[in-house]
TINU-950564 format. One record per atom (N, C-alpha, C): residue number from 0; chain; atom name; x, y, z. Coordinates in Angstrom, 2 decimals, m for minus. Atoms other than C-alpha are relative to their C-alpha. Layout:
REM TINU-950564
DOLO, NUM, A, CA, X, Y, Z
...
REM end
This chain:
REM TINU-950564
DOLO, 0, A, N, m0.30, 1.10, 0.79
DOLO, 0, A, CA, 8.50, 30.34, 1.92
DOLO, 0, A, C, 0.81, m1.08, 0.90
DOLO, 1, A, N, m0.75, 0.99, m0.88
DOLO, 1, A, CA, 9.60, 27.07, 3.72
DOLO, 1, A, C, 1.32, m0.38, m0.72
DOLO, 2, A, N, m1.15, 0.43, 0.53
DOLO, 2, A, CA, 13.02, 25.90, 3.37
DOLO, 2, A, C, 0.10, m1.54, 0.11
DOLO, 3, A, N, m0.16, 1.43, m0.07
DOLO, 3, A, CA, 14.25, 22.40, 2.77
DOLO, 3, A, C, 0.13, m0.51, 1.42
DOLO, 4, A, N, m0.27, 0.40, m1.41
DOLO, 4, A, CA, 15.56, 22.23, 6.34
DOLO, 4, A, C, m1.26, m0.07, 0.83
DOLO, 5, A, N, 1.29, 0.01, m0.82
DOLO, 5, A, CA, 12.20, 23.20, 7.85
DOLO, 5, A, C, m0.81, m1.12, m0.42
DOLO, 6, A, N, 0.75, 1.22, 0.43
DOLO, 6, A, CA, 10.41, 20.55, 5.74
DOLO, 6, A, C, 0.51, m1.22, 0.61
DOLO, 7, A, N, m0.53, 1.23, m0.47
DOLO, 7, A, CA, 12.76, 17.88, 6.75
DOLO, 7, A, C, m0.06, m0.04, 1.60
DOLO, 8, A, N, 0.27, m0.01, m1.41
DOLO, 8, A, CA, 12.49, 18.93, 10.43
DOLO, 8, A, C, m1.48, m0.34, 0.31
DOLO, 9, A, N, 1.43, 0.41, m0.22
DOLO, 9, A, CA, 8.66, 18.74, 10.23
DOLO, 9, A, C, m0.21, m1.42, m0.36
DOLO, 10, A, N, 0.19, 1.32, 0.43
DOLO, 10, A, CA, 8.99, 15.50, 8.38
DOLO, 10, A, C, 0.44, m1.04, 1.25
DOLO, 11, A, N, m0.54, 0.69, m1.14
DOLO, 11, A, CA, 10.98, 14.09, 11.45
DOLO, 11, A, C, m1.00, 0.01, 1.12
DOLO, 12, A, N, 1.13, m0.11, m1.05
DOLO, 12, A, CA, 8.26, 15.40, 13.79
DOLO, 12, A, C, m1.19, m0.94, m0.28
DOLO, 13, A, N, 1.13, 0.73, 0.42
DOLO, 13, A, CA, 5.64, 13.79, 11.73
DOLO, 13, A, C, 0.47, m1.57, 0.18
DOLO, 14, A, N, m0.36, 1.44, m0.21
DOLO, 14, A, CA, 7.57, 10.46, 11.72
DOLO, 14, A, C, 0.00, m0.44, 1.43
DOLO, 15, A, N, 0.02, 0.41, m1.37
DOLO, 15, A, CA, 7.81, 10.54, 15.57
DOLO, 15, A, C, m1.51, m0.04, 0.33
DOLO, 16, A, N, 1.39, 0.20, m0.33
DOLO, 16, A, CA, 4.06, 11.13, 15.73
DOLO, 16, A, C, m0.63, m1.27, m0.54
DOLO, 17, A, N, 0.45, 1.23, 0.54
DOLO, 17, A, CA, 3.38, 8.27, 13.38
DOLO, 17, A, C, 0.49, m1.16, 0.90
DOLO, 18, A, N, m0.51, 1.08, m0.68
DOLO, 18, A, CA, 5.64, 6.04, 15.47
DOLO, 18, A, C, m0.85, m0.21, 1.37
DOLO, 19, A, N, 0.74, m0.01, m1.25
DOLO, 19, A, CA, 3.61, 6.94, 18.58
DOLO, 19, A, C, m1.61, m0.43, m0.22
DOLO, 20, A, N, 1.34, 0.21, 0.38
DOLO, 20, A, CA, 0.27, 6.22, 16.75
DOLO, 20, A, C, m0.25, m1.44, 0.41
DOLO, 21, A, N, 0.33, 1.38, m0.32
DOLO, 21, A, CA, m1.59, 2.96, 17.95
DOLO, 21, A, C, 0.16, m0.92, m1.20
DOLO, 22, A, N, m0.10, 0.91, 1.22
DOLO, 22, A, CA, m1.62, 1.65, 14.38
DOLO, 22, A, C, 1.52, m0.39, m0.22
DOLO, 23, A, N, m1.42, 0.08, 0.10
DOLO, 23, A, CA, 2.18, 2.01, 14.25
DOLO, 23, A, C, 0.60, m0.97, 0.99
DOLO, 24, A, N, m0.31, 0.81, m1.11
DOLO, 24, A, CA, 2.67, 0.47, 17.64
DOLO, 24, A, C, m0.48, m1.47, m0.16
DOLO, 25, A, N, 0.42, 1.35, 0.22
DOLO, 25, A, CA, 0.42, m2.43, 16.71
DOLO, 25, A, C, 0.76, m0.76, m1.11
DOLO, 26, A, N, m0.80, 0.54, 1.19
DOLO, 26, A, CA, 2.38, m2.99, 13.53
DOLO, 26, A, C, 1.30, m0.45, 0.54
DOLO, 27, A, N, m1.23, 0.37, m0.50
DOLO, 27, A, CA, 5.70, m3.11, 15.49
DOLO, 27, A, C, m0.29, m1.27, 0.73
DOLO, 28, A, N, 0.27, 1.17, m0.85
DOLO, 28, A, CA, 4.21, m5.75, 17.97
DOLO, 28, A, C, m0.25, m1.09, m0.90
DOLO, 29, A, N, 0.38, 1.17, 0.93
DOLO, 29, A, CA, 2.87, m7.78, 15.09
DOLO, 29, A, C, 1.22, m0.52, m0.79
DOLO, 30, A, N, m1.35, 0.48, 0.67
DOLO, 30, A, CA, 6.25, m7.90, 13.32
DOLO, 30, A, C, 0.84, m0.64, 0.99
DOLO, 31, A, N, m0.80, 0.75, m1.13
DOLO, 31, A, CA, 8.01, m8.79, 16.67
DOLO, 31, A, C, m0.51, m1.36, 0.26
DOLO, 32, A, N, 0.54, 1.24, m0.20
DOLO, 32, A, CA, 5.59, m11.68, 17.13
DOLO, 32, A, C, 0.31, m0.87, m1.14
DOLO, 33, A, N, m0.36, 0.96, 1.08
DOLO, 33, A, CA, 6.20, m12.96, 13.62
DOLO, 33, A, C, 1.52, m0.32, 0.03
DOLO, 34, A, N, m1.45, 0.30, m0.06
DOLO, 34, A, CA, 10.00, m12.71, 14.14
DOLO, 34, A, C, 0.27, m0.98, 1.06
DOLO, 35, A, N, m0.31, 0.95, m1.09
DOLO, 35, A, CA, 9.73, m14.75, 17.33
DOLO, 35, A, C, m0.76, m1.37, m0.27
DOLO, 36, A, N, 0.67, 1.27, 0.28
DOLO, 36, A, CA, 7.51, m17.51, 15.74
DOLO, 36, A, C, 0.36, m0.52, m1.32
DOLO, 37, A, N, m0.58, 0.65, 1.01
DOLO, 37, A, CA, 9.40, m19.69, 13.39
DOLO, 37, A, C, m0.98, m0.73, m0.94
DOLO, 38, A, N, 1.11, 0.79, 0.79
DOLO, 38, A, CA, 6.22, m21.81, 12.40
DOLO, 38, A, C, m0.79, 1.00, m0.84
DOLO, 39, A, N, 0.77, m0.96, 0.81
DOLO, 39, A, CA, 4.33, m18.65, 11.26
DOLO, 39, A, C, 0.88, 0.52, m1.11
DOLO, 40, A, N, m1.03, m0.40, 1.20
DOLO, 40, A, CA, 7.52, m17.55, 9.23
DOLO, 40, A, C, m0.12, m0.99, m0.96
DOLO, 41, A, N, 0.07, 1.19, 0.83
DOLO, 41, A, CA, 7.49, m20.99, 7.67
DOLO, 41, A, C, m1.18, m0.03, m0.85
DOLO, 42, A, N, 1.26, m0.03, 0.65
DOLO, 42, A, CA, 3.95, m20.87, 6.86
DOLO, 42, A, C, m0.14, 1.14, m1.05
DOLO, 43, A, N, 0.14, m1.12, 0.90
DOLO, 43, A, CA, 4.13, m17.39, 5.35
DOLO, 43, A, C, 0.89, m0.15, m1.20
DOLO, 44, A, N, m0.99, 0.17, 1.06
DOLO, 44, A, CA, 7.19, m18.28, 3.27
DOLO, 44, A, C, m0.68, m1.08, m1.01
DOLO, 45, A, N, 0.63, 1.21, 0.82
DOLO, 45, A, CA, 5.38, m21.56, 1.96
DOLO, 45, A, C, m1.06, 0.67, m0.80
DOLO, 46, A, N, 1.14, m0.67, 0.63
DOLO, 46, A, CA, 2.28, m19.46, 1.08
DOLO, 46, A, C, 0.60, 0.90, m1.16
DOLO, 47, A, N, m0.42, m0.84, 0.90
DOLO, 47, A, CA, 4.35, m16.86, m0.78
DOLO, 47, A, C, 0.70, m0.65, m1.18
DOLO, 48, A, N, m0.63, 0.77, 1.15
DOLO, 48, A, CA, 6.42, m19.41, m2.71
DOLO, 48, A, C, m1.05, m0.62, m0.84
DOLO, 49, A, N, 1.11, 0.64, 0.89
DOLO, 49, A, CA, 3.25, m21.25, m3.82
DOLO, 49, A, C, m0.62, 1.02, m0.87
DOLO, 50, A, N, 0.74, m1.00, 0.81
DOLO, 50, A, CA, 1.60, m17.99, m4.84
DOLO, 50, A, C, 0.89, 0.53, m1.14
DOLO, 51, A, N, m0.86, m0.34, 1.04
DOLO, 51, A, CA, 4.69, m17.08, m6.80
DOLO, 51, A, C, 0.14, m0.99, m1.16
DOLO, 52, A, N, m0.01, 1.15, 1.03
DOLO, 52, A, CA, 4.85, m20.50, m8.54
DOLO, 52, A, C, m1.23, 0.06, m0.87
DOLO, 53, A, N, 1.23, m0.01, 0.75
DOLO, 53, A, CA, 1.19, m20.24, m9.49
DOLO, 53, A, C, m0.19, 1.17, m1.01
DOLO, 54, A, N, m0.06, m1.25, 0.73
DOLO, 54, A, CA, 1.57, m16.58, m10.63
DOLO, 54, A, C, 1.00, m0.23, m1.28
DOLO, 55, A, N, m0.94, 0.19, 1.10
DOLO, 55, A, CA, 4.57, m17.62, m12.83
DOLO, 55, A, C, m0.61, m0.95, m1.11
DOLO, 56, A, N, 0.75, 0.81, 1.13
DOLO, 56, A, CA, 2.60, m20.48, m14.50
DOLO, 56, A, C, m1.03, 0.66, m0.74
DOLO, 57, A, N, 1.02, m0.65, 0.64
DOLO, 57, A, CA, m0.31, m18.32, m15.06
DOLO, 57, A, C, 0.57, 0.98, m1.01
DOLO, 58, A, N, m0.49, m1.03, 0.82
DOLO, 58, A, CA, 1.86, m15.58, m16.63
DOLO, 58, A, C, 0.63, m0.77, m1.33
DOLO, 59, A, N, m0.63, 0.83, 1.15
DOLO, 59, A, CA, 3.65, m18.25, m18.90
DOLO, 59, A, C, m1.17, m0.84, m0.80
DOLO, 60, A, N, 0.97, 0.70, 0.81
DOLO, 60, A, CA, 0.24, m19.67, m19.98
DOLO, 60, A, C, 0.04, m1.48, 0.43
DOLO, 61, A, N, 0.02, 1.35, m0.20
DOLO, 61, A, CA, 0.95, m22.91, m18.35
DOLO, 61, A, C, m1.13, m0.36, 1.00
DOLO, 62, A, N, 1.07, 0.35, m1.01
DOLO, 62, A, CA, m1.76, m24.86, m16.41
DOLO, 62, A, C, 0.47, m0.23, 1.39
DOLO, 63, A, N, m0.20, 0.11, m1.41
DOLO, 63, A, CA, m1.97, m24.76, m12.75
DOLO, 63, A, C, m0.50, m1.30, 0.42
DOLO, 64, A, N, 0.54, 1.34, m0.39
DOLO, 64, A, CA, m2.28, m28.32, m11.42
DOLO, 64, A, C, m0.95, 0.03, 1.22
DOLO, 65, A, N, 0.97, 0.05, m0.97
DOLO, 65, A, CA, m5.10, m29.31, m9.27
DOLO, 65, A, C, 0.53, m0.14, 1.51
DOLO, 66, A, N, m0.62, 0.07, m1.19
DOLO, 66, A, CA, m2.75, m30.31, m6.47
DOLO, 66, A, C, 0.62, 1.30, 0.44
DOLO, 67, A, N, m0.61, m1.30, m0.31
DOLO, 67, A, CA, m1.10, m26.95, m6.55
DOLO, 67, A, C, m1.14, 1.00, 0.59
DOLO, 68, A, N, 1.18, m0.81, m0.39
DOLO, 68, A, CA, m4.60, m25.28, m6.24
DOLO, 68, A, C, m0.35, m0.44, 1.44
DOLO, 69, A, N, 0.44, 0.58, m1.30
DOLO, 69, A, CA, m5.52, m27.59, m3.30
DOLO, 69, A, C, 1.11, 0.46, 1.06
DOLO, 70, A, N, m1.06, m0.35, m0.90
DOLO, 70, A, CA, m2.05, m26.88, m1.54
DOLO, 70, A, C, m0.13, 1.52, 0.28
DOLO, 71, A, N, 0.16, m1.53, m0.27
DOLO, 71, A, CA, m2.66, m23.08, m2.02
DOLO, 71, A, C, m1.15, 0.26, 0.91
DOLO, 72, A, N, 1.19, m0.21, m0.89
DOLO, 72, A, CA, m6.13, m23.29, m0.53
DOLO, 72, A, C, 0.28, m0.53, 1.32
DOLO, 73, A, N, m0.27, 0.39, m1.32
DOLO, 73, A, CA, m4.85, m25.31, 2.34
DOLO, 73, A, C, 0.96, 0.99, 0.82
DOLO, 74, A, N, m0.74, m0.90, m0.48
DOLO, 74, A, CA, m2.12, m22.91, 2.90
DOLO, 74, A, C, m0.68, 1.37, 0.51
DOLO, 75, A, N, 0.75, m1.10, m0.27
DOLO, 75, A, CA, m4.46, m20.00, 2.82
DOLO, 75, A, C, m0.97, m0.21, 1.28
DOLO, 76, A, N, 0.88, 0.42, m1.12
DOLO, 76, A, CA, m6.78, m21.77, 5.36
DOLO, 76, A, C, 0.97, 0.03, 1.20
DOLO, 77, A, N, m0.91, m0.07, m1.23
DOLO, 77, A, CA, m3.79, m22.22, 7.67
DOLO, 77, A, C, 0.28, 1.37, 0.43
DOLO, 78, A, N, m0.36, m1.47, m0.27
DOLO, 78, A, CA, m2.83, m18.54, 7.44
DOLO, 78, A, C, m1.12, 0.66, 0.74
DOLO, 79, A, N, 1.22, m0.68, m0.68
DOLO, 79, A, CA, m6.33, m17.51, 8.36
DOLO, 79, A, C, m0.13, m0.47, 1.36
DOLO, 80, A, N, 0.16, 0.48, m1.50
DOLO, 80, A, CA, m6.30, m19.67, 11.46
DOLO, 80, A, C, 1.25, 0.30, 0.80
DOLO, 81, A, N, m1.12, m0.30, m0.88
DOLO, 81, A, CA, m2.84, m18.57, 12.54
DOLO, 81, A, C, m0.12, 1.35, 0.50
DOLO, 82, A, N, 0.13, m1.31, m0.78
DOLO, 82, A, CA, m3.11, m15.82, 15.10
DOLO, 82, A, C, 0.96, 1.09, m0.35
DOLO, 83, A, N, m1.16, m0.89, 0.20
DOLO, 83, A, CA, 0.33, m14.29, 14.52
DOLO, 83, A, C, m0.19, 0.67, m1.50
DOLO, 84, A, N, 0.14, m0.57, 1.36
DOLO, 84, A, CA, m0.34, m13.91, 10.74
DOLO, 84, A, C, m1.33, 0.74, m0.17
DOLO, 85, A, N, 1.18, m0.72, m0.03
DOLO, 85, A, CA, m3.90, m12.77, 11.30
DOLO, 85, A, C, 0.17, 1.35, 0.59
DOLO, 86, A, N, m0.29, m1.29, m0.65
DOLO, 86, A, CA, m2.83, m10.12, 13.69
DOLO, 86, A, C, 0.87, 0.93, m0.86
DOLO, 87, A, N, m0.78, m0.83, 0.87
DOLO, 87, A, CA, m0.12, m9.00, 11.28
DOLO, 87, A, C, m0.78, 0.52, m1.20
DOLO, 88, A, N, 0.74, m0.62, 1.20
DOLO, 88, A, CA, m2.44, m8.67, 8.36
DOLO, 88, A, C, m1.01, 1.17, 0.48
DOLO, 89, A, N, 0.85, m1.00, m0.47
DOLO, 89, A, CA, m4.88, m6.64, 10.53
DOLO, 89, A, C, 0.83, 1.28, 0.39
DOLO, 90, A, N, m0.89, m1.08, m0.27
DOLO, 90, A, CA, m1.92, m4.45, 11.77
DOLO, 90, A, C, 0.46, 0.73, m1.36
DOLO, 91, A, N, m0.47, m0.61, 1.20
DOLO, 91, A, CA, m0.82, m3.95, 8.17
DOLO, 91, A, C, m1.19, 0.80, m0.74
DOLO, 92, A, N, 1.07, m0.81, 0.55
DOLO, 92, A, CA, m4.26, m2.84, 7.08
DOLO, 92, A, C, m0.26, 1.29, 0.75
DOLO, 93, A, N, 0.19, m1.18, m0.87
DOLO, 93, A, CA, m4.63, m0.44, 10.05
DOLO, 93, A, C, 1.10, 1.12, m0.34
DOLO, 94, A, N, m0.98, m0.84, 0.36
DOLO, 94, A, CA, m1.15, 1.04, 9.17
DOLO, 94, A, C, m0.06, 0.62, m1.32
DOLO, 95, A, N, 0.19, m0.52, 1.46
DOLO, 95, A, CA, m1.83, 1.31, 5.55
DOLO, 95, A, C, m1.03, 1.00, m0.03
DOLO, 96, A, N, 1.06, m0.94, m0.18
DOLO, 96, A, CA, m5.05, 3.09, 6.37
DOLO, 96, A, C, 0.52, 1.36, 0.48
DOLO, 97, A, N, m0.53, m1.14, m0.47
DOLO, 97, A, CA, m3.20, 5.54, 8.45
DOLO, 97, A, C, 0.87, 0.82, m0.97
DOLO, 98, A, N, m0.95, m0.50, 1.10
DOLO, 98, A, CA, m0.50, 6.14, 5.76
DOLO, 98, A, C, m0.75, 0.71, m1.14
DOLO, 99, A, N, 0.82, m0.50, 1.01
DOLO, 99, A, CA, m3.26, 6.64, 3.20
DOLO, 99, A, C, m0.65, 1.31, 0.42
DOLO, 100, A, N, 0.56, m1.34, m0.53
DOLO, 100, A, CA, m4.91, 9.36, 5.28
DOLO, 100, A, C, 0.98, 1.04, 0.14
DOLO, 101, A, N, m1.14, m0.98, m0.15
DOLO, 101, A, CA, m1.66, 11.05, 5.90
DOLO, 101, A, C, 0.30, 0.49, m1.40
DOLO, 102, A, N, m0.20, m0.45, 1.51
DOLO, 102, A, CA, m0.98, 11.08, 2.04
DOLO, 102, A, C, m1.07, 0.90, m0.50
DOLO, 103, A, N, 1.01, m0.77, 0.49
DOLO, 103, A, CA, m4.36, 12.36, 1.35
DOLO, 103, A, C, m0.01, 1.39, 0.63
DOLO, 104, A, N, m0.20, m1.29, m0.76
DOLO, 104, A, CA, m3.93, 15.08, 3.97
DOLO, 104, A, C, 0.99, 0.96, m0.76
DOLO, 105, A, N, m1.16, m0.77, 0.45
DOLO, 105, A, CA, m0.55, 16.16, 2.60
DOLO, 105, A, C, m0.43, 0.38, m1.47
DOLO, 106, A, N, 0.24, m0.29, 1.43
DOLO, 106, A, CA, m1.67, 15.96, m1.08
DOLO, 106, A, C, m1.02, 1.14, m0.18
DOLO, 107, A, N, 1.10, m1.06, 0.10
DOLO, 107, A, CA, m4.75, 18.13, m0.33
DOLO, 107, A, C, 0.82, 1.42, 0.28
DOLO, 108, A, N, m0.74, m1.20, m0.33
DOLO, 108, A, CA, m2.27, 20.81, 1.11
DOLO, 108, A, C, 0.90, 0.47, m1.26
DOLO, 109, A, N, m0.89, m0.41, 0.97
DOLO, 109, A, CA, 0.10, 20.73, m1.85
DOLO, 109, A, C, m0.52, 0.07, m1.49
DOLO, 110, A, N, 0.56, m0.03, 1.34
DOLO, 110, A, CA, m2.31, 20.37, m4.70
DOLO, 110, A, C, m0.18, 1.44, m0.43
DOLO, 111, A, N, 0.25, m1.30, 0.57
DOLO, 111, A, CA, m2.71, 23.47, m6.90
DOLO, 111, A, C, m1.33, 0.39, 0.25
DOLO, 112, A, N, 1.26, m0.50, m0.22
DOLO, 112, A, CA, m5.63, 25.63, m6.21
DOLO, 112, A, C, m0.83, m0.13, m1.40
DOLO, 113, A, N, 0.66, 0.26, 1.27
DOLO, 113, A, CA, m8.47, 24.98, m8.78
DOLO, 113, A, C, m0.02, 1.46, m0.69
DOLO, 114, A, N, m0.04, m1.13, 0.79
DOLO, 114, A, CA, m8.40, 27.45, m11.56
DOLO, 114, A, C, m1.38, 0.01, m0.90
DOLO, 115, A, N, 1.17, m0.16, 0.85
DOLO, 115, A, CA, m11.25, 28.88, m13.82
DOLO, 115, A, C, 0.29, m0.84, m1.30
DOLO, 116, A, N, m0.26, 0.70, 1.24
DOLO, 116, A, CA, m11.93, 26.72, m16.88
DOLO, 116, A, C, 0.56, 0.71, m1.11
DOLO, 117, A, N, m0.59, m0.85, 1.07
DOLO, 117, A, CA, m9.98, 27.84, m19.96
DOLO, 117, A, C, m1.14, 0.72, m0.83
DOLO, 118, A, N, 1.04, m0.83, 0.80
DOLO, 118, A, CA, m11.77, 30.44, m22.06
DOLO, 118, A, C, m0.05, m0.67, m1.41
DOLO, 119, A, N, 0.32, 0.44, 1.26
DOLO, 119, A, CA, m13.23, 29.53, m25.38
DOLO, 119, A, C, 1.04, 0.47, m0.95
DOLO, 120, A, N, m1.18, m0.25, 0.81
DOLO, 120, A, CA, m10.24, 29.40, m27.86
DOLO, 120, A, C, m0.48, 0.42, m1.45
DOLO, 121, A, N, 0.48, m0.21, 1.32
DOLO, 121, A, CA, m12.49, 30.17, m30.89
DOLO, 121, A, C, m0.49, 1.38, m0.06
DOLO, 122, A, N, 0.44, m1.43, 0.23
DOLO, 122, A, CA, m12.97, 33.67, m32.35
DOLO, 122, A, C, m1.39, 0.01, m0.73
DOLO, 123, A, N, 1.31, m0.02, 0.68
DOLO, 123, A, CA, m16.20, 34.88, m33.90
DOLO, 123, A, C, m0.14, m0.81, m1.22
DOLO, 124, A, N, 0.03, 0.54, 1.39
DOLO, 124, A, CA, m15.35, 33.33, m37.27
DOLO, 124, A, C, 0.15, m1.63, 0.17
DOLO, 125, A, N, 0.02, 1.54, m0.31
DOLO, 125, A, CA, m15.14, 29.76, m35.58
DOLO, 125, A, C, 1.58, m0.54, m0.22
DOLO, 126, A, N, m1.30, 0.50, 0.28
DOLO, 126, A, CA, m11.36, 29.64, m36.36
DOLO, 126, A, C, 0.81, 0.21, 1.35
DOLO, 127, A, N, m0.97, m0.32, m1.13
DOLO, 127, A, CA, m8.55, 29.29, m33.75
DOLO, 127, A, C, 0.59, 1.24, m0.11
DOLO, 128, A, N, m0.75, m1.33, 0.11
DOLO, 128, A, CA, m6.95, 32.50, m32.85
DOLO, 128, A, C, 1.33, m0.14, m0.31
DOLO, 129, A, N, m1.48, 0.24, 0.16
DOLO, 129, A, CA, m3.66, 30.94, m33.16
DOLO, 129, A, C, 0.28, m0.27, m1.45
DOLO, 130, A, N, m0.11, 0.38, 1.43
DOLO, 130, A, CA, m4.08, 29.41, m36.58
DOLO, 130, A, C, m1.00, 0.64, m0.71
DOLO, 131, A, N, 1.01, m0.80, 0.82
DOLO, 131, A, CA, m5.70, 31.88, m38.96
DOLO, 131, A, C, 0.21, 0.03, m1.47
REM end
């Protein structure tokens, strides 16, 4: 039986392996590039603010103005054309995919073994064996 200490030690090893993976390294570089680019940060913040404003209006049943929709579309277009943000989005997708694969692998190992389906709980008279 594994101890908590063994599990934590192996978790640290897994963390180091993840850090060395190309997807994690790509993510680190993309974050560093964003931190170094004020214009890309501003664009991402503007987009997130506009998205939040529109979501709040929709949630409250208020109409979203045409100019807000146009502004959102323009910001979205600028984000797509921004190399720093596009690279970050691709890195995030690759990293998320890696983490999903890791989670699936771990879940497969800790999931309980399949058991046989439960036996029919009815006796010959058709009544439940518990309630008679």
